TORVEXPA-40581 format. One record per atom (N, C-alpha, C): residue in three letters; chain; x, y, z. Coordinates in steps of 0.05 Angstrom, whole numbers. Each point is the difference from the previous one (the first is absolute). Example, Ala and Ser with C-alpha at 12.3 -4.5 7.8 and 13.67 -1.06 7.14 Angstrom:
<rs>
r aa:ALA ch:A xx:264 yy:-114 zz:156
r aa:ALA ch:A xx:-18 yy:24 zz:0
r aa:ALA ch:A xx:18 yy:24 zz:0
r aa:SER ch:A xx:-7 yy:21 zz:-14
r aa:SER ch:A xx:16 yy:24 zz:1
r aa:SER ch:A xx:-15 yy:22 zz:14
</rs>
This chain:
<rs>
r aa:MET ch:A xx:17 yy:-24 zz:0
r aa:MET ch:A xx:-17 yy:24 zz:0
r aa:MET ch:A xx:18 yy:25 zz:0
r aa:LEU ch:A xx:-7 yy:19 zz:-17
r aa:LEU ch:A xx:15 yy:24 zz:-2
r aa:LEU ch:A xx:-8 yy:19 zz:22
r aa:CYS ch:A xx:20 yy:12 zz:13
r aa:CYS ch:A xx:-5 yy:20 zz:21
r aa:CYS ch:A xx:4 yy:28 zz:-13
r aa:LEU ch:A xx:-21 yy:15 zz:0
r aa:LEU ch:A xx:2 yy:27 zz:-12
r aa:LEU ch:A xx:7 yy:20 zz:23
r aa:SER ch:A xx:14 yy:21 zz:-8
r aa:SER ch:A xx:8 yy:20 zz:20
r aa:SER ch:A xx:-25 yy:14 zz:11
r aa:ALA ch:A xx:3 yy:12 zz:22
r aa:ALA ch:A xx:-22 yy:15 zz:12
r aa:ALA ch:A xx:-10 yy:23 zz:-18
r aa:VAL ch:A xx:19 yy:13 zz:-14
r aa:VAL ch:A xx:-7 yy:21 zz:-19
r aa:VAL ch:A xx:-17 yy:-11 zz:-23
r aa:THR ch:A xx:8 yy:-23 zz:-11
r aa:THR ch:A xx:-15 yy:-12 zz:-21
r aa:THR ch:A xx:-28 yy:-8 zz:9
r aa:MET ch:A xx:-2 yy:-11 zz:24
r aa:MET ch:A xx:-26 yy:-8 zz:11
r aa:MET ch:A xx:-18 yy:24 zz:4
r aa:ILE ch:A xx:11 yy:22 zz:10
r aa:ILE ch:A xx:-15 yy:25 zz:3
r aa:ILE ch:A xx:-10 yy:10 zz:-27
r aa:ALA ch:A xx:17 yy:0 zz:-20
r aa:ALA ch:A xx:-8 yy:9 zz:-27
r aa:ALA ch:A xx:-21 yy:-19 zz:-11
r aa:LEU ch:A xx:3 yy:-26 zz:4
r aa:LEU ch:A xx:-20 yy:-19 zz:-10
r aa:LEU ch:A xx:-27 yy:4 zz:13
r aa:ASN ch:A xx:1 yy:5 zz:26
r aa:ASN ch:A xx:-25 yy:5 zz:14
r aa:ASN ch:A xx:-13 yy:26 zz:-9
r aa:ALA ch:A xx:16 yy:20 zz:-6
r aa:ALA ch:A xx:-11 yy:25 zz:-11
r aa:ALA ch:A xx:-12 yy:-4 zz:-27
r aa:LEU ch:A xx:13 yy:-17 zz:-16
r aa:LEU ch:A xx:-10 yy:-7 zz:-27
r aa:LEU ch:A xx:-27 yy:-14 zz:2
r aa:VAL ch:A xx:-2 yy:-19 zz:18
r aa:VAL ch:A xx:-26 yy:-13 zz:4
r aa:VAL ch:A xx:-21 yy:20 zz:9
r aa:ASP ch:A xx:7 yy:19 zz:18
r aa:ASP ch:A xx:-18 yy:20 zz:9
r aa:ASP ch:A xx:-10 yy:18 zz:-23
r aa:LEU ch:A xx:18 yy:6 zz:-19
r aa:LEU ch:A xx:-8 yy:17 zz:-23
r aa:LEU ch:A xx:-23 yy:-12 zz:-15
r aa:PHE ch:A xx:1 yy:-26 zz:-4
r aa:PHE ch:A xx:-21 yy:-13 zz:-15
r aa:PHE ch:A xx:-24 yy:-7 zz:17
r aa:THR ch:A xx:3 yy:-1 zz:26
r aa:THR ch:A xx:-22 yy:-4 zz:18
r aa:THR ch:A xx:-17 yy:25 zz:2
r aa:PHE ch:A xx:13 yy:23 zz:2
r aa:PHE ch:A xx:-14 yy:25 zz:5
r aa:PHE ch:A xx:-2 yy:18 zz:-25
r aa:GLY ch:A xx:13 yy:-7 zz:-21
r aa:GLY ch:A xx:-3 yy:15 zz:-26
r aa:GLY ch:A xx:20 yy:22 zz:-4
r aa:VAL ch:A xx:20 yy:-5 zz:-17
r aa:VAL ch:A xx:20 yy:20 zz:-5
r aa:VAL ch:A xx:-11 yy:24 zz:-15
r aa:LEU ch:A xx:-21 yy:-3 zz:-15
r aa:LEU ch:A xx:-10 yy:21 zz:-17
r aa:LEU ch:A xx:-15 yy:22 zz:15
r aa:THR ch:A xx:-3 yy:-3 zz:26
r aa:THR ch:A xx:-13 yy:21 zz:16
r aa:THR ch:A xx:21 yy:21 zz:8
r aa:CYS ch:A xx:25 yy:-4 zz:-7
r aa:CYS ch:A xx:22 yy:18 zz:8
r aa:CYS ch:A xx:4 yy:21 zz:-22
r aa:GLY ch:A xx:15 yy:21 zz:7
r aa:GLY ch:A xx:8 yy:20 zz:-20
r aa:GLY ch:A xx:21 yy:-11 zz:-18
r aa:MET ch:A xx:6 yy:15 zz:-22
r aa:MET ch:A xx:20 yy:-10 zz:-20
r aa:MET ch:A xx:28 yy:-4 zz:12
r aa:ASN ch:A xx:9 yy:18 zz:18
r aa:ASN ch:A xx:26 yy:-3 zz:12
r aa:ASN ch:A xx:1 yy:-26 zz:16
r aa:GLN ch:A xx:-21 yy:-5 zz:15
r aa:GLN ch:A xx:-1 yy:-24 zz:16
r aa:GLN ch:A xx:0 yy:-25 zz:-18
r aa:ILE ch:A xx:-15 yy:1 zz:-22
r aa:ILE ch:A xx:-1 yy:-23 zz:-19
r aa:ILE ch:A xx:28 yy:-5 zz:-11
r aa:ASN ch:A xx:14 yy:21 zz:-8
r aa:ASN ch:A xx:27 yy:-3 zz:-11
r aa:ASN ch:A xx:19 yy:-13 zz:21
r aa:GLU ch:A xx:-2 yy:8 zz:25
r aa:GLU ch:A xx:16 yy:-12 zz:21
r aa:GLU ch:A xx:-7 yy:-29 zz:4
r aa:GLU ch:A xx:-25 yy:-6 zz:-2
r aa:GLU ch:A xx:-9 yy:-28 zz:4
r aa:GLU ch:A xx:8 yy:-18 zz:-24
r aa:VAL ch:A xx:-1 yy:11 zz:-24
r aa:VAL ch:A xx:9 yy:-15 zz:-23
r aa:VAL ch:A xx:29 yy:-7 zz:3
r aa:GLU ch:A xx:16 yy:19 zz:9
r aa:GLU ch:A xx:29 yy:-5 zz:5
r aa:GLU ch:A xx:3 yy:-21 zz:22
r aa:MET ch:A xx:-16 yy:2 zz:22
r aa:MET ch:A xx:3 yy:-19 zz:21
r aa:MET ch:A xx:-8 yy:-28 zz:-9
r aa:ILE ch:A xx:-21 yy:-2 zz:-17
r aa:ILE ch:A xx:-7 yy:-27 zz:-10
r aa:ILE ch:A xx:22 yy:-12 zz:-16
r aa:GLY ch:A xx:12 yy:16 zz:-18
r aa:GLY ch:A xx:22 yy:-10 zz:-16
r aa:GLY ch:A xx:24 yy:-8 zz:16
r aa:THR ch:A xx:7 yy:17 zz:20
r aa:THR ch:A xx:23 yy:-7 zz:17
r aa:THR ch:A xx:-5 yy:-25 zz:16
r aa:THR ch:A xx:-25 yy:-4 zz:9
r aa:THR ch:A xx:-7 yy:-24 zz:16
r aa:THR ch:A xx:2 yy:-24 zz:-18
r aa:LEU ch:A xx:-11 yy:1 zz:-24
r aa:LEU ch:A xx:1 yy:-22 zz:-19
r aa:LEU ch:A xx:29 yy:-8 zz:-6
r aa:ARG ch:A xx:17 yy:20 zz:-5
r aa:ARG ch:A xx:28 yy:-6 zz:-6
r aa:ARG ch:A xx:14 yy:-12 zz:24
r aa:THR ch:A xx:-4 yy:11 zz:24
r aa:THR ch:A xx:13 yy:-10 zz:24
r aa:THR ch:A xx:-7 yy:-29 zz:5
r aa:VAL ch:A xx:-26 yy:-6 zz:-2
r aa:VAL ch:A xx:-8 yy:-28 zz:4
r aa:VAL ch:A xx:10 yy:-18 zz:-22
r aa:ARG ch:A xx:-2 yy:9 zz:-25
r aa:ARG ch:A xx:11 yy:-16 zz:-22
r aa:ARG ch:A xx:29 yy:-7 zz:3
r aa:GLU ch:A xx:16 yy:20 zz:7
r aa:GLU ch:A xx:29 yy:-4 zz:4
r aa:GLU ch:A xx:5 yy:-17 zz:24
r aa:ALA ch:A xx:-15 yy:4 zz:21
r aa:ALA ch:A xx:4 yy:-17 zz:25
r aa:ALA ch:A xx:-5 yy:-29 zz:-6
r aa:ARG ch:A xx:-18 yy:-5 zz:-19
r aa:ARG ch:A xx:-7 yy:-28 zz:-6
r aa:ARG ch:A xx:17 yy:-11 zz:-23
r aa:GLY ch:A xx:19 yy:16 zz:-9
r aa:GLY ch:A xx:19 yy:-9 zz:-20
r aa:GLY ch:A xx:-12 yy:-4 zz:-28
r aa:LEU ch:A xx:-21 yy:16 zz:-6
r aa:LEU ch:A xx:-13 yy:-3 zz:-26
r aa:LEU ch:A xx:10 yy:22 zz:-19
r aa:ALA ch:A xx:4 yy:-8 zz:-25
r aa:ALA ch:A xx:9 yy:19 zz:-20
r aa:ALA ch:A xx:-25 yy:16 zz:-10
r aa:LEU ch:A xx:5 yy:24 zz:-8
r aa:LEU ch:A xx:-22 yy:17 zz:-11
r aa:LEU ch:A xx:-12 yy:-14 zz:-24
r aa:SER ch:A xx:16 yy:-11 zz:-17
r aa:SER ch:A xx:-11 yy:-14 zz:-24
r aa:SER ch:A xx:-17 yy:-23 zz:7
r aa:GLU ch:A xx:7 yy:-15 zz:21
r aa:GLU ch:A xx:-15 yy:-23 zz:9
r aa:GLU ch:A xx:-28 yy:9 zz:10
r aa:VAL ch:A xx:0 yy:20 zz:16
r aa:VAL ch:A xx:-26 yy:10 zz:11
r aa:VAL ch:A xx:-17 yy:11 zz:-22
r aa:ALA ch:A xx:12 yy:16 zz:-18
r aa:ALA ch:A xx:-15 yy:11 zz:-22
r aa:ALA ch:A xx:-13 yy:-22 zz:-17
r aa:MET ch:A xx:15 yy:-21 zz:-6
r aa:MET ch:A xx:-11 yy:-22 zz:-16
r aa:MET ch:A xx:-23 yy:-14 zz:15
r aa:LYS ch:A xx:4 yy:-6 zz:26
r aa:LYS ch:A xx:-20 yy:-14 zz:16
r aa:LYS ch:A xx:-26 yy:17 zz:2
r aa:ALA ch:A xx:4 yy:26 zz:2
r aa:ALA ch:A xx:-23 yy:18 zz:4
r aa:ALA ch:A xx:-12 yy:10 zz:-26
r aa:ALA ch:A xx:12 yy:-7 zz:-23
r aa:ALA ch:A xx:-9 yy:9 zz:-26
r aa:ALA ch:A xx:-1 yy:31 zz:-2
r aa:VAL ch:A xx:22 yy:12 zz:10
r aa:VAL ch:A xx:3 yy:29 zz:0
r aa:VAL ch:A xx:26 yy:6 zz:-15
r aa:ASP ch:A xx:0 yy:21 zz:-17
r aa:ASP ch:A xx:25 yy:7 zz:-14
r aa:ASP ch:A xx:22 yy:6 zz:20
r aa:GLN ch:A xx:24 yy:-11 zz:-6
r aa:GLN ch:A xx:22 yy:3 zz:19
r aa:GLN ch:A xx:8 yy:30 zz:3
r aa:GLY ch:A xx:0 yy:15 zz:-21
r aa:GLY ch:A xx:7 yy:28 zz:1
r aa:GLY ch:A xx:-20 yy:16 zz:17
r aa:HIS ch:A xx:-26 yy:-7 zz:-3
r aa:HIS ch:A xx:-20 yy:13 zz:17
r aa:HIS ch:A xx:3 yy:-7 zz:29
r aa:LEU ch:A xx:6 yy:-26 zz:6
r aa:LEU ch:A xx:4 yy:-8 zz:28
r aa:LEU ch:A xx:24 yy:14 zz:11
r aa:SER ch:A xx:21 yy:4 zz:-15
r aa:SER ch:A xx:23 yy:15 zz:9
r aa:SER ch:A xx:-7 yy:28 zz:7
r aa:ARG ch:A xx:-17 yy:13 zz:-16
r aa:ARG ch:A xx:-9 yy:27 zz:6
r aa:ARG ch:A xx:-17 yy:1 zz:25
r aa:VAL ch:A xx:-17 yy:-21 zz:3
r aa:VAL ch:A xx:-16 yy:-1 zz:25
r aa:VAL ch:A xx:17 yy:-2 zz:24
r aa:GLU ch:A xx:21 yy:-17 zz:-1
r aa:GLU ch:A xx:18 yy:-4 zz:23
r aa:GLU ch:A xx:15 yy:26 zz:7
r aa:ARG ch:A xx:4 yy:17 zz:-20
r aa:ARG ch:A xx:14 yy:25 zz:4
r aa:ARG ch:A xx:-19 yy:23 zz:7
r aa:GLY ch:A xx:-26 yy:-6 zz:2
r aa:GLY ch:A xx:-20 yy:20 zz:7
r aa:GLY ch:A xx:-7 yy:19 zz:-22
r aa:LEU ch:A xx:6 yy:-8 zz:-25
r aa:LEU ch:A xx:-5 yy:17 zz:-23
r aa:LEU ch:A xx:-27 yy:-6 zz:-13
r aa:SER ch:A xx:-12 yy:-22 zz:7
r aa:SER ch:A xx:-24 yy:-8 zz:-13
r aa:SER ch:A xx:-16 yy:-17 zz:20
r aa:GLY ch:A xx:-26 yy:-2 zz:-5
r aa:GLY ch:A xx:-17 yy:-17 zz:17
r aa:GLY ch:A xx:-9 yy:-25 zz:-14
r aa:LEU ch:A xx:-15 yy:-16 zz:14
r aa:LEU ch:A xx:-11 yy:-25 zz:-11
r aa:LEU ch:A xx:-30 yy:0 zz:4
r aa:SER ch:A xx:-15 yy:-13 zz:-18
r aa:SER ch:A xx:-28 yy:-4 zz:6
r aa:SER ch:A xx:-3 yy:-19 zz:23
r aa:VAL ch:A xx:-23 yy:-2 zz:12
r aa:VAL ch:A xx:-4 yy:-18 zz:23
r aa:VAL ch:A xx:5 yy:-29 zz:-9
r aa:ASP ch:A xx:-10 yy:-6 zz:-24
r aa:ASP ch:A xx:4 yy:-27 zz:-11
r aa:ASP ch:A xx:30 yy:-7 zz:-3
r aa:SER ch:A xx:15 yy:18 zz:-12
r aa:SER ch:A xx:29 yy:-5 zz:-4
r aa:SER ch:A xx:14 yy:-1 zz:27
r aa:LEU ch:A xx:-7 yy:17 zz:19
r aa:LEU ch:A xx:12 yy:0 zz:26
r aa:LEU ch:A xx:-5 yy:-27 zz:14
r aa:ALA ch:A xx:-24 yy:-11 zz:-3
r aa:ALA ch:A xx:-6 yy:-25 zz:12
r aa:ALA ch:A xx:17 yy:-22 zz:-13
r aa:ARG ch:A xx:4 yy:1 zz:-26
r aa:ARG ch:A xx:16 yy:-21 zz:-13
r aa:ARG ch:A xx:30 yy:3 zz:8
r aa:VAL ch:A xx:10 yy:24 zz:3
r aa:VAL ch:A xx:27 yy:4 zz:10
r aa:VAL ch:A xx:3 yy:-10 zz:28
r aa:ALA ch:A xx:-20 yy:7 zz:17
r aa:ALA ch:A xx:1 yy:-9 zz:28
r aa:ALA ch:A xx:1 yy:-31 zz:1
r aa:ALA ch:A xx:-16 yy:-13 zz:-16
r aa:ALA ch:A xx:0 yy:-29 zz:-1
r aa:ALA ch:A xx:27 yy:-11 zz:-9
r aa:ALA ch:A xx:11 yy:13 zz:-20
r aa:ALA ch:A xx:26 yy:-9 zz:-12
r aa:ALA ch:A xx:23 yy:2 zz:20
r aa:ILE ch:A xx:-1 yy:20 zz:19
r aa:ILE ch:A xx:21 yy:2 zz:19
r aa:ILE ch:A xx:-7 yy:-12 zz:27
r aa:GLY ch:A xx:-24 yy:-12 zz:1
r aa:GLY ch:A xx:-7 yy:-15 zz:25
r aa:GLY ch:A xx:-13 yy:17 zz:21
r aa:LEU ch:A xx:-12 yy:23 zz:-7
r aa:LEU ch:A xx:-14 yy:16 zz:19
r aa:LEU ch:A xx:-30 yy:-8 zz:-1
r aa:ASP ch:A xx:-4 yy:-24 zz:10
r aa:ASP ch:A xx:-27 yy:-12 zz:-2
r aa:ASP ch:A xx:-21 yy:16 zz:14
r aa:GLU ch:A xx:6 yy:12 zz:23
r aa:GLU ch:A xx:-19 yy:16 zz:15
r aa:GLU ch:A xx:-10 yy:23 zz:-17
r aa:LEU ch:A xx:19 yy:14 zz:-13
r aa:LEU ch:A xx:-8 yy:23 zz:-16
r aa:LEU ch:A xx:-16 yy:-10 zz:-25
r aa:GLU ch:A xx:8 yy:-21 zz:-12
r aa:GLU ch:A xx:-14 yy:-11 zz:-23
r aa:GLU ch:A xx:-29 yy:-7 zz:7
r aa:ARG ch:A xx:-4 yy:-13 zz:23
r aa:ARG ch:A xx:-27 yy:-7 zz:9
r aa:ARG ch:A xx:-16 yy:25 zz:6
r aa:LEU ch:A xx:12 yy:20 zz:11
r aa:LEU ch:A xx:-13 yy:25 zz:6
r aa:LEU ch:A xx:-10 yy:14 zz:-26
r aa:LEU ch:A xx:16 yy:-1 zz:-21
r aa:LEU ch:A xx:-6 yy:14 zz:-25
r aa:LEU ch:A xx:-21 yy:-15 zz:-17
r aa:ARG ch:A xx:-2 yy:-27 zz:3
r aa:ARG ch:A xx:-18 yy:-16 zz:-17
r aa:ARG ch:A xx:-29 yy:11 zz:-1
r aa:PRO ch:A xx:-12 yy:6 zz:24
r aa:PRO ch:A xx:-28 yy:10 zz:-2
r aa:PRO ch:A xx:-3 yy:26 zz:-16
r aa:HIS ch:A xx:21 yy:17 zz:1
r aa:HIS ch:A xx:-1 yy:25 zz:-15
r aa:HIS ch:A xx:1 yy:-5 zz:-30
r aa:ILE ch:A xx:14 yy:-21 zz:-8
r aa:ILE ch:A xx:2 yy:-8 zz:-28
r aa:ILE ch:A xx:-27 yy:-10 zz:-10
r aa:VAL ch:A xx:-12 yy:-18 zz:16
r aa:VAL ch:A xx:-26 yy:-11 zz:-7
r aa:VAL ch:A xx:-21 yy:22 zz:-1
r aa:ALA ch:A xx:0 yy:18 zz:20
r aa:ALA ch:A xx:-20 yy:22 zz:0
r aa:ALA ch:A xx:4 yy:18 zz:-24
r aa:GLY ch:A xx:25 yy:6 zz:-7
r aa:GLY ch:A xx:6 yy:17 zz:-23
r aa:GLY ch:A xx:-9 yy:-12 zz:-26
r aa:ALA ch:A xx:4 yy:-26 zz:-2
r aa:ALA ch:A xx:-9 yy:-14 zz:-24
r aa:ALA ch:A xx:-31 yy:1 zz:-3
r aa:ALA ch:A xx:-13 yy:-4 zz:23
r aa:ALA ch:A xx:-30 yy:1 zz:0
r aa:ALA ch:A xx:-9 yy:28 zz:-7
r aa:ASP ch:A xx:13 yy:21 zz:10
r aa:ASP ch:A xx:-7 yy:27 zz:-7
r aa:ASP ch:A xx:3 yy:6 zz:-30
r aa:ARG ch:A xx:22 yy:-10 zz:-12
r aa:ARG ch:A xx:5 yy:4 zz:-28
r aa:ARG ch:A xx:-20 yy:-16 zz:-18
r aa:ASN ch:A xx:-9 yy:-23 zz:10
r aa:ASN ch:A xx:-18 yy:-17 zz:-16
r aa:ASN ch:A xx:-29 yy:6 zz:3
r aa:GLY ch:A xx:-6 yy:17 zz:19
r aa:GLY ch:A xx:-27 yy:6 zz:0
r aa:GLY ch:A xx:-17 yy:9 zz:21
</rs>
């Protein structure tokens, strides 16, 4: 079992809170900070687990260049893509948390 640092666990908990309470209720500066935090957290966990960026991108069906920009806080991910990346790096708790939002979003789009 991988032991994550306290800082990584705090960031991961904050990431889970973002999707529990809704990141889009914040102002743009707050959203930018949170996009950067999400990317940093994903990179920290991916590297701690010894996973290559290319491996995670392939497993998550996300463009490697885009995932690199996400990890650097330069771009965001859809909830669906974030759930796939979370699953690819083994953040099962986050992936499970995001699944209902994906199903609800699909239902909204379909009708």
